[in-house]
All heavy atoms as an XYZ file, in Angstrom:
691
protein
N      94.730    151.694    126.867
C      93.924    150.936    127.798
C      92.469    151.388    127.662
O      92.187    152.577    127.608
C      94.413    151.155    129.228
C      93.562    150.439    130.253
S      94.022    150.694    131.987
C      95.706    150.196    132.018
N      91.576    150.424    127.624
C      90.146    150.710    127.533
C      89.587    150.964    128.931
O      90.098    150.440    129.922
C      89.398    149.539    126.904
C      89.829    149.231    125.485
C      89.252    150.223    124.523
C      89.524    149.777    123.087
N      88.775    150.545    122.138
N      88.532    151.775    128.987
C      87.924    152.117    130.273
C      86.484    151.625    130.321
O      85.709    151.861    129.397
C      87.952    153.625    130.495
C      87.420    154.032    131.878
C      87.440    155.521    132.080
C      88.837    155.946    132.454
N      88.876    157.363    132.867
N      86.149    150.962    131.434
C      84.798    150.476    131.685
C      84.251    151.246    132.884
O      84.904    151.330    133.920
C      84.799    148.967    131.996
C      85.377    148.176    130.820
C      83.389    148.491    132.358
C      85.700    146.727    131.154
N      83.065    151.792    132.723
C      82.395    152.475    133.823
C      81.231    151.618    134.281
O      80.357    151.266    133.487
C      81.876    153.848    133.386
C      80.994    154.576    134.406
C      81.778    154.913    135.679
C      80.390    155.819    133.791
N      81.225    151.261    135.556
C      80.083    150.591    136.155
C      79.304    151.681    136.876
O      79.844    152.363    137.746
C      80.510    149.487    137.145
C      79.283    148.818    137.763
C      81.389    148.449    136.450
N      78.052    151.865    136.484
C      77.253    152.960    137.034
C      75.963    152.432    137.640
O      75.289    151.596    137.047
C      76.938    153.979    135.938
N      75.642    152.938    138.807
C      74.404    152.575    139.476
C      73.956    153.722    140.366
O      74.758    154.558    140.752
C      74.556    151.288    140.313
O      73.288    150.928    140.849
C      75.532    151.461    141.445
N      72.700    153.750    140.651
C      72.179    154.745    141.583
C      71.631    154.077    142.822
O      71.071    154.722    143.683
N      71.800    152.764    142.918
C      71.177    152.025    144.001
C      72.160    151.698    145.117
O      72.302    152.458    146.050
C      70.522    150.736    143.466
O      71.505    149.960    142.780
C      69.382    151.052    142.510
N      72.854    150.631    145.010
C      73.651    150.103    146.111
C      75.148    150.257    145.869
O      75.673    149.781    144.860
C      73.312    148.625    146.295
O      74.249    147.985    147.122
N      75.829    150.882    146.817
C      77.283    151.006    146.739
C      77.929    149.624    146.800
O      78.910    149.360    146.116
C      77.804    151.889    147.871
C      79.283    152.187    147.806
C      79.684    153.032    146.600
O      78.885    153.818    146.082
N      80.909    152.878    146.154
N      77.342    148.726    147.575
C      77.879    147.371    147.701
C      77.808    146.632    146.358
O      78.773    145.987    145.944
C      77.114    146.593    148.774
C      77.532    145.166    148.887
N      78.757    144.792    149.390
C      76.898    144.019    148.541
C      78.859    143.477    149.347
N      77.743    142.984    148.845
N      76.677    146.722    145.674
C      76.539    146.063    144.369
C      77.499    146.681    143.359
O      78.069    145.980    142.518
C      75.103    146.168    143.869
C      74.160    145.260    144.611
C      72.759    145.357    144.054
C      71.857    144.399    144.788
N      70.927    144.986    145.670
N      77.677    147.996    143.435
C      78.600    148.692    142.541
C      80.022    148.167    142.725
O      80.692    147.800    141.763
C      78.542    150.200    142.800
C      79.521    151.060    142.014
C      79.171    151.062    140.540
C      79.509    152.478    142.556
N      80.468    148.115    143.974
C      81.826    147.648    144.256
C      82.005    146.191    143.856
O      83.048    145.819    143.307
C      82.143    147.841    145.736
C      82.265    149.302    146.130
C      82.351    149.510    147.633
O      82.382    148.519    148.398
O      82.370    150.680    148.050
N      80.990    145.366    144.108
C      81.076    143.950    143.739
C      81.188    143.792    142.225
O      81.977    142.978    141.736
C      79.863    143.197    144.284
N      80.414    144.557    141.471
C      80.462    144.478    140.009
C      81.811    144.948    139.481
O      82.394    144.316    138.590
C      79.328    145.300    139.398
N      82.320    146.053    140.005
C      83.632    146.567    139.582
C      84.700    145.499    139.805
O      85.488    145.192    138.903
C      83.987    147.870    140.328
C      85.463    148.228    140.159
C      83.104    149.016    139.859
N      84.717    144.916    140.989
C      85.728    143.906    141.308
C      85.580    142.657    140.439
O      86.578    142.102    139.976
C      85.669    143.534    142.788
C      86.135    144.668    143.670
O      86.947    145.498    143.257
N      85.624    144.733    144.881
N      84.363    142.223    140.203
C      84.133    141.029    139.390
C      84.622    141.252    137.959
O      85.312    140.404    137.384
C      82.648    140.653    139.388
C      82.392    139.279    138.835
C      82.322    138.179    139.685
C      82.236    139.062    137.471
C      82.105    136.905    139.181
C      82.020    137.798    136.956
C      81.955    136.716    137.820
O      81.747    135.452    137.308
N      84.275    142.392    137.388
C      84.682    142.695    136.011
C      86.206    142.809    135.919
O      86.818    142.286    134.982
C      83.980    143.965    135.492
C      82.479    143.704    135.374
C      84.566    144.410    134.159
C      81.649    144.963    135.166
N      86.835    143.463    136.895
C      88.304    143.571    136.904
C      88.939    142.188    136.913
O      89.843    141.899    136.122
C      88.779    144.332    138.148
C      88.711    145.812    138.066
C      89.263    146.424    139.352
C      89.065    147.914    139.378
N      89.541    148.508    140.658
N      88.483    141.336    137.830
C      89.061    139.999    137.961
C      88.804    139.161    136.707
O      89.683    138.420    136.259
C      88.502    139.304    139.200
C      88.989    139.930    140.487
C      88.300    139.371    141.733
O      87.546    138.382    141.625
O      88.515    139.946    142.813
N      87.612    139.280    136.137
C      87.272    138.532    134.926
C      88.204    138.929    133.781
O      88.729    138.072    133.068
C      85.813    138.781    134.546
C      85.307    137.892    133.440
C      84.739    136.658    133.729
C      85.380    138.280    132.105
C      84.274    135.824    132.717
C      84.910    137.456    131.094
C      84.359    136.231    131.399
O      83.904    135.414    130.401
N      88.415    140.216    133.606
C      89.295    140.699    132.536
C      90.746    140.302    132.788
O      91.464    139.944    131.848
C      89.153    142.204    132.370
S      87.566    142.698    131.659
N      91.188    140.359    134.041
C      92.556    139.946    134.367
C      92.779    138.482    133.993
O      93.831    138.130    133.455
C      92.840    140.153    135.856
C      93.075    141.586    136.235
C      93.231    141.788    137.743
O      93.282    140.790    138.502
O      93.291    142.953    138.165
N      91.796    137.623    134.297
C      91.920    136.200    133.970
C      92.040    135.982    132.469
O      92.650    135.017    132.023
C      90.711    135.421    134.495
C      90.690    135.262    135.983
C      89.428    134.533    136.426
C      89.287    134.572    137.931
N      88.001    134.001    138.377
N      91.470    136.876    131.678
C      91.522    136.765    130.220
C      92.656    137.607    129.628
O      92.736    137.789    128.422
C      90.186    137.182    129.619
C      89.055    136.249    130.030
C      87.944    136.302    129.022
C      86.911    135.269    129.319
N      86.991    134.099    128.480
N      93.514    138.160    130.514
C      94.661    138.985    130.107
C      94.228    140.206    129.289
O      94.881    140.583    128.319
C      95.685    138.153    129.357
N      93.118    140.818    129.700
C      92.621    142.029    129.050
C      92.899    143.200    129.980
O      92.438    143.222    131.122
C      91.121    141.915    128.727
C      90.882    140.757    127.754
C      90.585    143.219    128.171
C      89.427    140.419    127.536
N      93.679    144.155    129.489
C      94.092    145.298    130.291
C      93.036    146.394    130.206
O      92.893    147.046    129.163
C      95.440    145.812    129.778
C      96.065    146.815    130.714
O      95.768    146.794    131.927
O      96.871    147.637    130.223
N      92.275    146.567    131.280
C      91.228    147.580    131.317
C      91.282    148.331    132.641
O      91.799    147.837    133.640
C      89.811    146.975    131.150
C      89.635    146.368    129.775
C      89.508    145.957    132.230
N      90.724    149.519    132.613
C      90.515    150.307    133.820
C      89.015    150.234    134.103
O      88.209    150.618    133.252
C      90.962    151.750    133.576
C      90.718    152.653    134.778
O      90.700    152.154    135.915
O      90.543    153.868    134.564
N      88.649    149.724    135.271
C      87.243    149.598    135.638
C      86.972    150.555    136.788
O      87.616    150.480    137.828
C      86.876    148.151    136.052
C      85.379    148.042    136.311
C      87.306    147.156    134.987
N      86.021    151.453    136.572
C      85.694    152.487    137.552
C      84.209    152.401    137.887
O      83.390    152.086    137.026
C      86.012    153.855    136.946
C      85.790    155.018    137.860
C      86.214    156.329    137.224
O      87.152    156.319    136.390
O      85.596    157.354    137.544
N      83.868    152.689    139.114
C      82.475    152.717    139.529
C      82.052    154.130    139.862
O      82.851    154.923    140.357
N      80.786    154.456    139.574
C      80.283    155.799    139.858
C      78.767    155.779    140.000
O      78.092    154.887    139.489
C      80.683    156.764    138.744
N      78.260    156.782    140.680
C      76.820    156.966    140.785
C      76.319    157.531    139.466
O      76.791    158.570    139.001
C      76.504    157.925    141.933
C      75.023    158.099    142.138
O      74.292    158.517    141.242
N      74.572    157.786    143.341
N      75.359    156.859    138.868
C      74.867    157.250    137.541
C      74.213    158.635    137.564
O      74.197    159.329    136.552
C      73.916    156.179    136.973
C      72.600    156.150    137.722
C      73.681    156.389    135.482
N      73.700    159.043    138.711
C      72.986    160.322    138.800
C      73.906    161.520    139.022
O      73.545    162.642    138.704
C      71.941    160.264    139.909
C      70.926    159.169    139.681
C      70.849    158.090    140.542
C      70.067    159.200    138.584
C      69.932    157.070    140.326
C      69.156    158.179    138.355
C      69.091    157.128    139.239
O      68.185    156.110    139.012
N      75.104    161.275    139.562
C      75.993    162.401    139.869
C      77.292    162.410    139.070
O      77.996    163.412    139.058
C      76.337    162.415    141.374
O      76.989    161.192    141.714
C      75.086    162.590    142.222
N      77.609    161.310    138.406
C      78.884    161.216    137.682
C      78.857    162.070    136.416
O      77.841    162.163    135.739
C      79.163    159.764    137.313
N      79.993    162.657    136.117
C      80.170    163.359    134.851
C      80.725    162.336    133.857
O      81.940    162.150    133.742
C      81.125    164.542    135.019
C      81.279    165.332    133.743
O      80.969    164.860    132.644
N      81.780    166.546    133.873
N      79.816    161.659    133.175
C      80.211    160.547    132.302
C      81.101    161.019    131.164
O      82.053    160.337    130.790
C      78.966    159.794    131.798
C      78.259    159.147    132.993
C      79.351    158.728    130.769
C      76.941    158.492    132.677
N      80.850    162.205    130.640
C      81.704    162.723    129.568
C      83.136    162.909    130.060
O      84.084    162.642    129.334
C      81.161    164.031    128.998
C      79.913    163.852    128.156
C      78.631    164.151    128.941
O      78.693    164.412    130.157
O      77.556    164.101    128.322
N      83.305    163.356    131.294
C      84.646    163.554    131.845
C      85.339    162.217    132.112
O      86.550    162.096    131.928
C      84.576    164.371    133.133
N      84.573    161.223    132.538
C      85.140    159.892    132.767
C      85.554    159.268    131.437
O      86.559    158.583    131.356
C      84.138    158.992    133.516
C      83.870    159.585    134.906
C      84.639    157.558    133.622
C      82.720    158.930    135.653
N      84.774    159.526    130.389
C      85.070    159.091    129.024
C      85.282    157.576    128.900
O      86.314    157.121    128.403
C      86.286    159.853    128.490
C      86.418    159.707    126.994
O      85.435    159.492    126.288
N      87.646    159.821    126.500
N      84.280    156.790    129.316
C      84.441    155.339    129.216
C      84.235    154.831    127.792
O      83.587    155.488    126.977
C      83.322    154.823    130.132
C      82.256    155.857    130.002
C      82.997    157.170    129.879
N      84.775    153.654    127.527
C      84.557    153.001    126.239
C      83.263    152.199    126.256
O      82.670    151.953    125.208
C      85.736    152.083    125.909
C      87.012    152.895    125.715
O      87.090    153.617    124.705
O      87.899    152.823    126.578
N      82.857    151.756    127.444
C      81.601    151.029    127.618
C      81.094    151.290    129.038
O      81.884    151.498    129.956
C      81.763    149.520    127.333
C      82.684    148.867    128.334
C      80.430    148.808    127.297
N      79.774    151.283    129.182
C      79.144    151.486    130.486
C      78.370    150.228    130.849
O      77.605    149.710    130.038
C      78.174    152.685    130.454
C      78.936    153.969    130.117
C      77.430    152.822    131.785
C      78.038    155.163    129.827
N      78.591    149.735    132.064
C      77.787    148.653    132.617
C      76.819    149.335    133.569
O      77.221    149.900    134.578
C      78.647    147.609    133.355
C      77.761    146.536    133.981
C      79.673    147.005    132.411
N      75.557    149.305    133.208
C      74.550    150.059    133.948
C      73.707    149.128    134.808
O      73.051    148.223    134.296
C      73.663    150.827    132.972
C      72.619    151.747    133.577
C      73.260    152.816    134.453
C      71.799    152.393    132.474
N      73.745    149.353    136.098
C      72.917    148.604    137.036
C      71.737    149.508    137.371
O      71.835    150.399    138.204
C      73.701    148.218    138.301
C      74.924    147.391    137.922
C      72.795    147.466    139.278
C      75.850    147.084    139.080
N      70.657    149.303    136.666
C      69.472    150.140    136.828
C      68.898    150.504    135.475
O      69.365    150.032    134.436
N      67.880    151.360    135.480
C      67.226    151.755    134.217
C      68.180    152.498    133.289
O      69.015    153.274    133.737
C      66.093    152.679    134.663
C      65.949    152.484    136.120
C      67.250    151.971    136.639
N      68.044    152.265    131.994
C      68.907    152.916    131.014
C      68.331    154.275    130.638
O      67.489    154.383    129.764
C      69.083    152.040    129.772
C      70.090    152.619    128.813
O      70.590    153.723    129.005
N      70.400    151.886    127.767
N      68.822    155.303    131.293
C      68.438    156.682    130.981
C      69.613    157.458    130.405
O      69.599    158.679    130.377
C      67.926    157.390    132.245
C      66.677    156.729    132.777
O      65.857    156.230    132.018
N      66.530    156.719    134.086
N      70.641    156.760    129.968
C      71.846    157.403    129.458
C      71.660    157.718    127.979
O      71.309    156.860    127.184
C      73.070    156.507    129.685
C      73.279    156.329    131.194
C      74.302    157.084    129.029
C      74.400    155.398    131.549
N      71.905    158.958    127.632
C      71.719    159.428    126.250
C      73.064    159.825    125.649
O      73.285    160.960    125.287
C      70.771    160.641    126.233
C      69.453    160.424    126.945
C      68.507    159.584    126.119
C      67.117    159.584    126.686
N      66.762    158.449    127.475
N      73.978    158.876    125.570
C      75.303    159.119    125.011
C      75.583    158.094    123.924
O      74.944    157.049    123.858
C      76.367    159.001    126.103
C      76.260    159.973    127.281
C      77.235    159.581    128.380
C      76.537    161.387    126.825
N      76.570    158.366    123.106
C      76.966    157.433    122.055
C      78.051    156.482    122.570
O      79.089    156.312    121.937
C      77.467    158.193    120.830
C      76.353    158.927    120.121
O      75.204    158.444    120.166
O      76.624    159.985    119.524
N      77.779    155.885    123.712
C      78.691    154.930    124.329
C      77.904    153.631    124.494
O      76.759    153.669    124.938
C      79.168    155.440    125.711
C      79.920    156.761    125.568
C      80.038    154.390    126.414
C      80.189    157.462    126.885
N      78.502    152.487    124.160
C      77.776    151.233    124.359
C      77.395    151.047    125.827
O      78.199    151.312    126.722
C      78.775    150.156    123.928
C      79.791    150.853    123.105
C      79.828    152.277    123.589
N      76.162    150.604    126.067
C      75.670    150.359    127.424
C      75.278    148.888    127.519
O      74.525    148.384    126.693
C      74.461    151.255    127.763
C      73.899    150.920    129.140
C      74.837    152.734    127.685
N      75.813    148.217    128.536
C      75.504    146.815    128.795
C      74.741    146.758    130.112
O      75.143    147.378    131.096
C      76.798    145.969    128.890
C      76.491    144.543    129.290
C      77.564    146.023    127.578
N      73.650    146.008    130.139
C      72.875    145.858    131.364
C      73.691    145.136    132.425
O      74.282    144.087    132.173
C      71.592    145.070    131.099
O      70.949    144.759    132.326
N      73.688    145.686    133.624
C      74.396    145.080    134.750
C      73.480    144.312    135.683
O      73.859    144.001    136.807
N      72.277    143.987    135.228
C      71.310    143.267    136.053
C      71.884    141.956    136.596
O      71.560    141.539    137.711
C      70.032    142.999    135.258
C      68.918    142.277    136.006
C      68.465    143.095    137.217
C      67.747    142.012    135.083
N      72.765    141.324    135.854
C      73.367    140.065    136.308
C      74.111    140.231    137.628
O      74.206    139.290    138.418
C      74.318    139.524    135.243
N      74.611    141.429    137.905
C      75.342    141.645    139.150
C      74.396    141.836    140.333
O      74.807    141.752    141.478
C      76.302    142.825    139.002
C      77.341    142.564    137.956
C      77.264    143.170    136.717
C      78.371    141.671    138.181
C      78.204    142.908    135.728
C      79.310    141.393    137.209
C      79.228    142.014    135.980
N      73.126    142.063    140.057
C      72.103    142.126    141.102
C      71.611    140.712    141.395
O      71.513    140.296    142.551
C      70.930    143.037    140.682
C      69.820    143.000    141.719
C      71.409    144.462    140.448
N      71.313    139.958    140.339
C      70.776    138.601    140.498
C      71.871    137.572    140.752
O      71.580    136.472    141.207
C      70.001    138.176    139.245
O      70.902    138.109    138.135
C      68.860    139.140    138.954
N      73.110    137.924    140.425
C      74.269    137.039    140.492
C      74.099    135.817    139.596
O      74.636    134.754    139.871
C      74.574    136.636    141.932
C      74.975    137.826    142.767
C      75.460    137.454    144.144
O      75.374    136.309    144.572
N      75.971    138.434    144.858
N      73.365    135.998    138.506
C      73.178    134.952    137.497
C      73.559    135.531    136.142
O      73.050    136.571    135.749
C      71.725    134.494    137.483
C      71.297    133.805    138.762
S      69.526    133.465    138.901
C      69.090    132.870    137.309
N      74.489    134.883    135.465
C      74.892    135.344    134.145
C      75.984    136.403    134.161
O      76.142    137.142    133.196
N      76.769    136.460    135.241
C      77.795    137.495    135.335
C      78.901    137.292    134.306
O      79.385    138.259    133.727
C      78.355    137.561    136.751
C      77.320    138.036    137.758
S      77.960    138.379    139.426
C      78.536    136.777    139.921
N      79.308    136.039    134.055
C      80.342    135.793    133.044
C      79.856    136.208    131.655
O      80.599    136.820    130.885
C      80.758    134.327    133.032
C      81.597    133.935    134.243
O      81.948    134.823    135.048
O      81.904    132.736    134.376
N      78.608    135.888    131.340
C      78.055    136.274    130.035
C      77.994    137.787    129.896
O      78.260    138.333    128.819
C      76.662    135.669    129.856
N      77.676    138.480    130.982
C      77.657    139.944    130.952
C      79.061    140.483    130.727
O      79.252    141.415    129.943
C      77.047    140.509    132.249
O      75.697    140.045    132.351
C      77.077    142.020    132.269
N      80.046    139.905    131.402
C      81.436    140.327    131.190
C      81.853    140.111    129.738
O      82.552    140.953    129.162
C      82.367    139.582    132.139
S      82.254    140.111    133.857
N      81.419    139.009    129.138
C      81.728    138.768    127.726
C      81.096    139.834    126.834
O      81.710    140.291    125.867
C      81.261    137.374    127.298
C      82.125    136.265    127.882
O      83.309    136.521    128.207
O      81.604    135.135    128.016
N      79.876    140.264    127.168
C      79.230    141.338    126.408
C      80.018    142.641    126.543
O      80.155    143.401    125.580
C      77.792    141.550    126.890
C      76.853    140.449    126.491
C      75.458    140.698    127.047
C      74.533    139.524    126.747
N      73.206    139.697    127.354
N      80.522    142.905    127.740
C      81.321    144.119    127.971
C      82.594    144.060    127.134
O      82.930    145.026    126.452
C      81.678    144.256    129.478
C      82.701    145.344    129.704
C      80.408    144.521    130.285
N      83.272    142.929    127.151
C      84.490    142.772    126.362
C      84.215    142.943    124.880
O      84.961    143.622    124.169
C      85.162    141.421    126.673
C      85.698    141.414    128.107
C      86.270    141.108    125.671
C      86.096    140.057    128.631
N      83.116    142.367    124.393
C      82.759    142.524    122.989
C      82.477    143.991    122.648
O      82.815    144.464    121.554
C      81.540    141.660    122.637
C      81.881    140.197    122.553
O      83.025    139.830    122.314
N      80.891    139.353    122.784
N      81.868    144.709    123.577
C      81.566    146.134    123.336
C      82.828    146.985    123.284
O      82.814    148.073    122.712
C      80.619    146.653    124.421
N      83.913    146.494    123.852
C      85.187    147.233    123.819
C      85.845    147.181    122.447
O      86.783    147.928    122.188
C      86.152    146.680    124.875
C      85.781    146.933    126.322
C      86.742    146.178    127.250
C      85.777    148.424    126.646
N      85.389    146.295    121.588
C      85.954    146.146    120.233
C      87.458    145.919    120.271
O      88.222    146.598    119.600
C      85.630    147.369    119.368
C      84.169    147.517    119.118
O      83.465    146.539    118.874
N      83.672    148.741    119.172
N      87.884    144.961    121.057
C      89.318    144.653    121.183
C      89.821    143.866    119.997
O      89.154    143.102    119.387
C      89.583    143.866    122.473
C      89.225    144.599    123.745
C      89.403    143.681    124.941
C      90.091    145.834    123.912
């Protein structure tokens, strides 16, 4: 199972909404993933070991993990396209 980390330092509400949207989007496409949300400033990303990170906020992550902008979950425009980018980054 692939793991998706949704990370933000701003709003817990936006974080939860993005996690739920991505989970539901993947379920509709029959893609088995674990979607977890965390604070980008306090999470131990290496310990979480995600396959892709959806970042809501500035990209200050210095890891060899694909990072997809989560701005669509703030604007609520282009969320499906963002989910498609996340799925593509999983290399399924």
